[in-house]
N, C-alpha and C positions, 0 to 999 in steps of 0.2 A: 631714677634710677639706675642704667644700669654703669651709665656717664661717675656715680659717685662710687661705686662696685668696682669702677677700674681708674677712680680716684683722678679722674681728670680735672681742673678747673675749670671755677662756675662758667664763666668768660666766653672759654673755646666751647668748653659745652654747651653754652646755647645758642652761641654759632654754627655749631653739628647739625643742634634739631633742626634748625633753620634750615639749613643743607638738605638733609633728610628728610625736610618735609618737603620740600620746591621738587625733590627728584621723585617725593612717591606720588605727588601730585599726578607726571605728566606718566609713569607709571599706571595710575590707578585708574586714570580715563581710559585707558588703550589695552585694559585683561576683564576678563568676565568675573562676576562680580563674588562668584566660586575660590577664584583664585585668592584674592584681598581676604575674603574668611579663614582660610584655609592658610596662608601668614600671618593672620592676626593671632588664628593660635598656636602658630612657632613659634611663634616671636612671647607671647605668655609663653608657652613649656621650657623660650631659653632663661625666660628671667626666672624661673623657677629654679632650674638647674644654678645657674649664676648665684642665686640666696639658697641655696640648699642649709646653710648654717641655719636658718630663721624656722624651717620645719622637724616634725618629727620626724621619725622613718615610716611611722605608716602613713601620713600627710601626704609624706613625697609620692610614695609609692601610688596613692587614690590619685593627685593631682595630677598626676604622669603621665597613671593609665588615665583619665577621664580627658586630657588633651589629647592622647596615642588615637584614643578613642574618634573624637570629636574633629582631630585632622581623617583620619583614614574616613570617616563619613563624607565629609567636603570634595576632597582631592583624593586618592590611594594611590596615586604615586608619592606623591610627598611626603605621606601619612609614610609608610613603607622607606624613604629614606630619610626620614625624620625619625624612625624608631633604630634604625642600622645605626642614626649620627649616636643617638642614644646610647644603643650599647656597648657600641666602641670606646663612646667619654667614657661611659661607667669601668671596662675591662681596663683602659689606660691610666685613670686617674683618679677611679674608686678607689678607698685601697678598704675599708667595711664594708661589708656585706654585698659584696658587688655581685657575685652570683647572685645570692639569693634573691635581692631586688630585680636583678633582667627578669629571674624567672618566676617571681610575682607581679610581672608589669606584665608579661608575655601570657601567661595563665588568665592574666583576670582579661587583657584585648581578645583573646583570640579562645 
């Protein structure tokens, strides 16, 4: 799904998927389970940001709020970093509703 959004050819995406999987096996065995769970939530959040045009504005706000909430529940320091990076991304790249969306997400989470 990530590779399709970046328009990477099919054979290269298969190769990269295998390489990421092999690298993940080594990383996952050496870390705590809540770190892995937090990273899974962060990847889902990044995927929803990449595919932003598939969601309506309300669904996107609720989805991102839920993802930030779940990340904050599993590991707080990664949750804060995700929230800060999400805010910076919205300020720099989103043209419509940027301040309104950021405020809604922050109010829902806190």
